[in-house]
C-alpha positions in Angstrom: 2.0 -23.4 -6.8 1.9 -21.4 -10.1 -0.5 -18.3 -10.0 -2.2 -16.2 -12.7 -1.9 -13.1 -11.0 0.6 -11.8 -8.3 -0.3 -8.3 -6.6 2.5 -6.6 -4.7 1.9 -4.1 -2.2 4.4 -1.7 -0.2 2.3 -1.9 2.9 -0.5 -4.3 4.1 -3.9 -2.6 2.8 -2.5 -1.1 -0.2 -3.9 -4.1 -2.3 -7.3 -3.9 -0.8 -7.6 0.0 -1.2 -6.5 0.1 -4.6 -7.4 -3.3 -6.6 -9.3 -5.9 -4.4 -12.2 -5.5 -6.5 -10.0 -6.3 -9.6 -8.6 -9.4 -7.9 -11.7 -10.7 -6.8 -13.4 -10.4 -10.1 -10.6 -12.4 -11.9 -10.7 -15.0 -9.1 -14.4 -15.4 -9.7 -13.5 -15.9 -13.3 -11.2 -19.0 -12.7 -8.0 -17.2 -12.0 -5.4 -17.8 -9.3 -4.2 -14.8 -7.1 -1.5 -14.3 -4.7 -0.5 -11.0 -2.7 3.1 -10.5 -1.5 3.5 -7.3 1.0 6.8 -5.6 1.1 6.3 -4.4 4.5 4.4 -4.8 7.3 3.4 -1.1 7.7 5.0 -0.8 11.2 5.8 2.8 10.9 1.8 3.6 10.6 0.5 5.9 13.7 -2.0 3.1 14.6 -1.8 -0.6 15.3 1.6 -2.6 15.0 3.5 -4.6 12.6 2.3 -7.7 14.1 -1.3 -6.7 14.3 -1.3 -5.9 10.4 -0.1 -9.2 9.5 -2.9 -10.6 11.2 -5.4 -8.3 9.7 -3.7 -8.9 6.2 -4.3 -12.8 6.6 -8.0 -12.1 7.8 -8.4 -10.0 4.4 -6.7 -12.7 2.5 -9.3 -15.2 3.7 -12.3 -12.9 3.0 -10.8 -12.0 -0.4 -10.1 -15.6 -1.6 -6.4 -15.2 -2.6 -4.5 -18.5 -2.5 -1.7 -17.1 -0.8 -0.3 -14.0 1.1 3.4 -13.3 2.1 5.0 -10.5 3.6 8.9 -9.8 2.9 9.7 -8.0 5.9 11.4 -5.2 4.2 11.9 -2.0 6.6 8.7 0.5 6.3 9.6 3.6 5.2 13.2 3.2 4.6 13.6 0.4 2.2 16.1 0.9 -0.8 16.5 -0.1 -4.4 19.0 -2.8 -3.2 20.3 -6.1 -4.7 19.0 -7.9 -1.5 15.2 -6.4 -2.1 15.7 -7.0 -5.8 16.3 -10.8 -4.9 13.8 -10.8 -2.4 10.9 -9.7 -4.7 12.4 -11.5 -7.8 12.4 -14.8 -5.6 8.5 -14.6 -5.2 8.1 -14.1 -8.8 10.1 -17.1 -9.7 8.2 -19.2 -6.8 4.7 -18.0 -8.1 5.6 -17.7 -11.8 2.7 -15.2 -12.3 1.4 -14.0 -15.9 0.4 -10.6 -14.7 2.1 -8.4 -11.8 0.1 -5.9 -10.2 2.3 -3.0 -8.3 1.9 0.2 -6.5 1.4 3.2 -8.2 4.3 4.8 -10.2 4.0 8.3 -8.3 2.1 8.8 -5.1 1.9 10.7 -1.9 3.6 8.0 0.2 7.2 7.8 -1.1 7.0 3.8 -0.5 4.5 3.4 -3.2 6.7 4.8 -5.8 9.7 3.2 -4.7 7.7 -0.2 -4.4 6.5 0.2 -7.8 10.2 0.7 -9.3 11.3 -2.1 -7.2 8.7 -4.8 -8.3 9.2 -3.5 -11.8 13.0 -4.1 -12.0 12.7 -7.5 -10.1 10.5 -8.7 -12.9 13.4 -8.1 -15.1 16.0 -9.6 -12.9 13.5 -12.5 -12.1 13.9 -13.6 -16.1 17.8 -13.5 -16.2 19.2 -17.0 -16.5 22.5 -16.2 -15.2 20.9 -14.9 -11.7 20.7 -17.5 -9.3 18.0 -17.3 -6.6 17.9 -20.6 -4.4 18.0 -22.8 -7.6 14.5 -21.4 -8.5 13.9 -21.5 -12.3 14.2 -17.9 -14.2 10.5 -16.4 -15.0 9.2 -13.2 -16.3 5.7 -12.3 -16.3 4.0 -11.3 -19.5 2.8 -7.8 -18.0 3.1 -5.2 -15.3 0.2 -3.1 -14.5 0.3 -0.4 -11.6 -2.7 0.6 -9.5 -3.6 4.1 -9.2 -3.7 5.3 -5.5 -3.9 8.5 -3.5 -2.9 10.7 -6.3 -5.5 11.0 -9.1 -3.3 10.0 -11.9 -4.9 9.7 -15.5 -5.5 5.8 -16.1 -4.2 4.0 -19.1 -7.4 1.5 -18.4 -9.8 0.7 -15.7 -11.8 -2.3 -14.5 -15.3 -2.5 -13.8 -15.9 -3.8 -10.3 -19.3 -2.7 -9.5 -20.6 -6.0 -8.3 -17.5 -6.3 -6.0 -17.4 -2.7 -4.1 -19.4 -3.8 -1.0 -16.6 -6.8 -0.8 -14.0 -4.5 -1.6 -15.0 -2.3 1.5 -15.2 -5.4 3.7 -11.8 -6.3 2.8 -10.3 -3.0 3.9 -12.4 -3.1 7.0 -10.4 -6.1 8.1 -7.8 -3.7 9.0 -9.2 -2.2 12.0 -6.6 -0.9 13.3 -6.1 1.4 10.4 -9.6 2.7 9.5 -12.4 4.0 11.4 -14.5 1.3 13.6 -16.0 3.9 16.1 -13.7 2.6 18.9 -11.4 5.4 18.3 -13.7 7.6 20.0 -13.2 5.4 23.4 -9.5 4.4 23.4 -7.9 7.7 22.3 -5.9 6.2 19.3 -4.5 9.0 17.0 -6.4 10.4 14.2 -4.8 10.0 10.6 -6.0 10.7 6.8 -7.6 7.2 6.7 -9.1 6.8 10.1 -11.8 9.4 9.6 -15.5 8.5 9.7 -16.2 9.3 6.0 -12.8 7.9 4.5 -14.9 4.8 2.8 -17.2 7.6 1.2 -13.9 8.8 -0.5 -12.7 5.2 -1.5 -16.4 4.9 -3.3 -16.4 8.4 -4.8 -12.6 7.8 -6.1 -14.1 4.6 -7.7 -17.1 6.1 -8.8 -14.8 8.6 -10.7 -12.6 6.0 -12.3 -16.1 4.3 -13.6 -17.3 7.3 -15.5 -15.4 6.9 -18.3 -17.0 3.4 -19.1 -20.4 4.3 -17.8 -20.5 1.7 -15.0 -20.7 2.5 -11.2 -17.3 1.7 -9.8 -14.1 1.1 -11.0 -10.3 0.6 -10.6 -7.7 2.5 -12.3 -4.4 0.9 -13.7 -1.2 2.5 -15.5 1.0 0.7 -17.6 4.7 0.9 -18.2 5.1 -0.3 -21.7 2.8 -0.4 -24.7 -0.3 -2.9 -24.4 -1.4 -5.2 -27.2 -4.7 -6.8 -27.5 -5.9 -9.5 -29.4 -9.2 -7.9 -30.4 -10.2 -4.3 -30.4 -13.5 -5.0 -28.9 -11.8 -5.9 -25.8 -11.3 -2.4 -25.3 -15.0 -1.3 -25.1 
């Protein structure tokens, strides 16, 4: 299956928090989208890796992505190794995306920056004709964009997701083991920075801040690792 966009996240829910609106907007425009999670997020204070796999699939269905795979790389301790590079490159060759979305270049969680570099380098390795990966044909995406996450990094561009904000929040809420549901007050689950009752207001506020520069209500922010080109300067308005 060839996809137009393949989004990578170090953990299940990275995609939902940072770029779900952008993915849904492009799917509604007719583009095909897939998601690859590098780890199961098994070191999270709440829930388990197995539960997060179920939550990730439920979110995929709600979002409308064609496929979602988990590479099972160890959470928290993954390295920039040949094994991991080839595992990511295999997904790129398998789905042949034109555009790759990857974690933030720098962020509070060390896995995010590591994931960004791993995916970016794997895009290069995927295009090398002398690298054999299960007989799959070499493929190199046309562009790699890094979504902004927890740190307030200055964006290179933002995408208007105003009509998709409610659906984005609904996708995030599919990860009920990680975010506030009200049940925490009864079952004694540990509190984390993302499990507070007002966390969703933070998500909305961040996307409102991203949107201010383009005068819309909500937007998601991205960085690029190389100079972009445009066919028409009016695309930049």
